[in-house]
C-alpha positions, -999 to +999 in steps of 0.1 A: -274-183+590-259-155+617-234-155+643-245-149+681-223-128+704-245-128+728-220-128+764-191-125+746-171-089+753-139-096+730-133-104+699-092-119+691-078-129+659-043-131+642-033-108+614-003-110+598+006-080+570+031-069+545+027-033+559+026-013+593+003+016+603-036+015+602-046+001+568-074-023+576-106-022+590-123-056+605-163-052+611-195-070+621-227-061+610-260-076+631-291-081+611-305-055+631-285-028+616-256-021+636-222-021+626-195-023+650-152-018+637-119-022+646-090-007+631-057-031+630-025-011+637-001-036+624+035-032+640+062-053+623+058-064+589+053-103+580+048-110+616+019-123+634+005-108+662-028-110+682-055-083+680-080-077+708-109-064+698-131-050+725-168-053+720-181-053+757-200-019+749-220-034+723-253-046+739-265-083+731-292-068+709-266-055+688-244-085+684-271-111+688-273-120+647-241-109+631-248-116+595-219-103+580-181-098+583-167-063+562-131-065+557-125-026+543-090-011+531-082+021+548-052+032+527-048+011+491-015+037+480+008+002+476+007-032+474-002-050+503-012-088+516-031-091+548-041-127+566-059-132+596-064-162+613-079-180+646-106-155+650-129-163+682-153-148+706-144-143+744-167-144+773-194-163+789-190-186+758-160-189+732-168-187+701-143-202+676-142-193+636-114-212+624-094-207+593-077-179+577-082-158+551-063-131+532-069-098+510-047-084+487-048-047+467-027-024+451-032+013+449-063+031+432-064+005+410-088-028+413-086-045+446-094-087+448-105-103+476-088-138+479-104-159+506-077-190+500-095-208+534-119-186+545-139-179+580-147-217+588-183-226+612-213-245+605-231-232+572-213-215+541-192-179+551-197-164+515-236-164+524-229-146+554-195-125+547-193-091+529-156-080+518-148-048+504-139-042+466-120-015+455-121-003+417-106+021+394-117+041+366-149+060+359-176+034+359-198+033+394-215+004+410-248+009+430-267-008+456-284-042+448-256-047+412-246-082+404-214-077+391-193-113+377-159-119+374-147-144+349-110-159+334-106-187+317-109-207+345-131-194+373-166-177+372-179-161+403-210-139+407-212-114+437-238-085+447-228-051+459-243-046+492-226-010+497-212+015+481-185+043+498-176+068+471-170+060+438-149+031+439-152+016+475-176-013+475-187-041+497-198-067+481-214-106+490-192-136+470-202-168+456-241-163+448-244-189+427-230-214+451-204-227+426-171-231+448-169-252+478-167-231+515-140-216+518-125-221+482-134-185+465-109-177+432-081-158+436-085-130+413-054-116+396-052-071+393-066-064+357-094-087+357-129-074+344-158-068+360-194-070+344-221-052+359-254-068+351-274-042+372-301-047+395-331-076+388-350-063+358-320-045+342-296-061+316-263-060+293-251-070+261-237-106+261-212-115+231-191-147+228-175-161+201-170-193+223-200-204+239-229-224+229-245-212+195-214-187+189-209-162+174-239-142+186-240-105+205-275-106+228-291-078+245-306-099+278-321-089+313-327-109+341-344-110+373-323-111+402-302-144+393-285-144+363-265-174+368-295-194+366-313-178+336-314-149+317-339-129+291-328-128+254-345-092+243-324-091+208-297-114+196-272-108+162-252-131+144-263-172+149-299-174+161-296-210+168-314-218+202-336-184+199-370-177+194-378-208+175-342-218+160-330-248+161-298-252+133-272-219+126-288-199+108-271-159+105-296-126+113-312-109+135-342-115+160-358-093+183-391-103+205-405-134+225-421-163+219-454-148+207-442-114+195-414-108+173-391-095+142-369-115+130-347-118+094-326-141+081-314-154+046-330-188+045-366-179+058-365-140+052-384-113+073-408-131+100-432-109+121-457-120+148-477-099+168-495-070+159-480-040+135-493-006+151-486+029+135-501+052+163-496+083+136-486+083+103-486+054+078-466+026+073-452+037+042-455+017+005-454-021+012-441-037-024-450-073-031-429-087-059-436-111-081-448-143-065-448-130-027-478-123-010-493-110+025-518-138+038-537-153+070-552-180+066-549-188+031-524-209+017-526-194-019-553-173-043-584-182-035-571-216-018-586-218+021-602-199+043-587-164+053-573-138+031-542-134+005-530-104-018-506-106-035-486-115-070-495-148-089-473-154-116-470-118-122-504-113-118-518-090-090-546-109-071-568-107-042-588-134-023-610-132+010-631-155+026-641-193+037-639-222+013-674-239+012-672-275+020-680-301-001-667-275-032-638-271-051-624-250-077-611-264-110-586-251-132-603-236-164-582-264-181-561-296-169-528-280-189-500-303-182-520-337-178-555-344-185-557-386-184-591-409-186-571-440-181-589-453-213-558-460-233-524-467-217-502-472-249-487-438-243-476-449-205-436-461-204-442-495-187-419-495-156-434-535-150-411-563-127-426-595-138-450-609-130-465-575-127-487-562-151-499-528-159-530-525-181-566-516-190-590-529-180-620-539-195-640-511-175-615-484-192-593-476-161-558-483-156-552-515-135-520-525-117-516-559-109-487-575-090-497-612-091-487-641-073-449-640-074-439-618-045-401-606-050-379-579-044-384-564-080-421-575-082-441-545-092-466-531-119-460-496-129-461-467-157-446-435-167-453-403-184-435-375-195-456-342-191-428-318-200-420-292-171-436-295-135-441-255-123-431-248-084-468-250-080-492-273-095-525-296-086-531-332-090-563-351-091-562-390-091-590-416-081-582-447-072-595-482-060-569-504-037-579-537-044-560-549-022-526-529-010-502-536+026-476-516+039-444-509+032-430-524+000-467-536-010-480-500-012-495-478-045-473-450-055-476-417-068-447-395-080-445-364-098-409-347-105-391-320-105-350-315-115-347-315-078-378-319-058-400-345-060-439-352-050-440-385-034-473-399-023-477-435-005-512-452-001-502-480+027-532-499+039-547-478+059-523-445+057-514-421+032-478-403+038-458-378+023-426-378+018-402-346+035-372-328+015-347-351+036-368-382+028-390-390+061-430-387+058-461-372+074-492-392+076-522-371+064-549-374+084-553-405+102-561-440+085-577-422+052-570-454+028-594-478+023-585-513+009-596-549+007-627-554+019-634-517+030-623-504-005-642-478-027-634-453-051-616-424-034-607-395-054-577-373-041-562-338-047-529-327-039-519-288-045-479-286-044-458-258-036-424-263-037-416-229-031-423-238+000-421-274+000-457-279+014-492-295+002-526-292+008-549-327+005-583-329-003-602-363-002-637-369-019-654-404-007-686-417+010-670-402+045-651-376+029-669-346+011-642-328-010-629-321+029-593-308+033-577-335+051-543-318+052-526-286+054-490-278+047-477-310+049-437-308+041-434-327+008-404-318-022-385-350-016-349-336-024-321-353-051-316-358-091-346-364-112-360-363-144-385-329-150-420-335-160-416-375-149-448-387-135-454-425-124-480-451-110-463-478-096-480-508-076-454-527-052-458-564-043-423-571-026-438-593-001-472-603-007-489-618-039-514-601-057-514-564-050-540-545-068-547-507-079-574-496-103-563-458-115-598-441-129-582-407-139-554-388-131-548-351-139-526-325-134-531-281-136-506-253-133-516-237-101-531-244-068-569-253-070-585-262-038-614-251-015-641-232-042-662-200-036-640-172-013-670-143-002-648-124-031-619-126-050-599-106-079-582-126-106-565-094-121-595-094-143-627-108-128-641-103-098-655-133-081-684-120-052-703-146-033-724-172-053-713-151-085-694-168-109-679-136-122-685-098-130-662-090-155-649-056-172-653-059-209-645-024-223-654+012-219-682+010-238-696-025-232-691-023-198-695-051-171-707-086-178-726-105-150-725-142-151-740-160-125-732-199-120-771-206-129-759-191-164-784-160-162-767-137-181-772-097-182-767-093-218-790-064-228-777-029-215-744-022-198-735+000-167-718+032-174-714+062-160-740+077-180-763+052-167-766+071-138-768+105-151-801+127-142-824+122-175-811+086-187-827+056-182-813+025-187-829-011-189-814-042-188-829-073-202-826-109-199-843-133-228-879-113-233-879-095-197-871-063-184-848-075-154-835-040-138-842-005-153-822+026-135-837+061-143-823+092-131-794+067-111-824+054-090-833+019-096-874+023-107-878-014-117-868-052-109-888-076-124 
């Protein structure tokens, strides 16, 4: 919006001042670039006088689109207050700008503009009115800078329109549109001005009172910082920045997909490329149970790679899991129960529920025909202590289970964490640390008319409170059906307890059979990565092991088929000139090396 003074040759206005003399310029600026100025001469203090401003010499082309009215203080060596009222143009037509505005300043100190009433006409005067701002000190502003003035009540944004010298500026007020027309704040001497810079520039923002305080931000803006800013760095409370939703104290740098952040709870997290253009990244030290990984969740588990320390042993694995295969531990060292004898399991039966061994040599859990709030069949076994990482495999058949309180339940306890697995019809759910639950896959449990034997394997990591889940049945060939499922229900428990329960609180005759349950230290998932080193044995492709025995015996190569190269050893001398080494398998020579060259393969 602009003011059209075409055909008008005079502007009149009333002025009231606390000082005499020529202390104030009033200017009009046309959108074509022409500025016309009038100096008010105050003859008597604290009295209204009428000023007549001759604009007859200004062509209509230079006054038909007045886009700003500029007030400039000429002499600010002492305190002075100005009031202007009843401003209008005189000529063929009369343009009236009723209302009142005031201006206050002192010496070479900061000068604060007050529009208690402002100039009033159709539209907002703040969008058209540029006013003079005088500052003190060594800090200077540039044209285009966004300024913020704030106290405990008001918060106003301004933009520098012109800069004259090192302390006199023309500014546009109330950029954010926070105030009603003619109702801008009155700023007192000494109020701080913060320079946010022009679009693309930034500031350091420090707060102890705003949302998610306390924190210090380095932020930039795109020209409207009252609407949005872009935080580049935060130190302090990280809540609300780069994925944090709770109070965590530390430092975070970057953006959603590329960042570096640290807090004591989650440690150091890096996302994006790490590039050393010259030199090296230096030493990377991995402490006990630490790792560098991508895809694989633990040594030899998953697709990708894993390099780290596994309970004090340095290990490396690279490659993909083979569909339909899982690695088994050397032994199920914590529990290897074939379910043929239930006598070493403590009964948890609540009548009429019964747990027993059926004629087929399996655990049978039956709630029988009296559904009640305490009706269940269950058993408990103490295995000593659960480590932070362990694998559970259980084979079950659900003759009849239902939903909540008619489900089958597996529980494995540490002193403060537990693996809770609910087998509902048709969902399997794992309980998270706070007591909520997550379904694994979608409707994976088979019971009743669709019942069949299902073998489940749970890879539990209480260090990260996550669990991977594998399933083997008629429609899943050791398929990984759950990755990083939240687990580790928190409470006070008895370490080492393992429990199996069939609940029947709502429905009669809830029945589950268990063929076996096995538990081992460590995580054992998808089998056969392309390459792995467990601290003593290499695994390469389909090779089961390439095992270094000693400096004299060399390496022993064993394949999954059982073929063993058991005569001849690969030693440095086998590659020397003049030496022939023959490797045999059974009664046949299968490999001959002469002068360091393979000369025969059976």
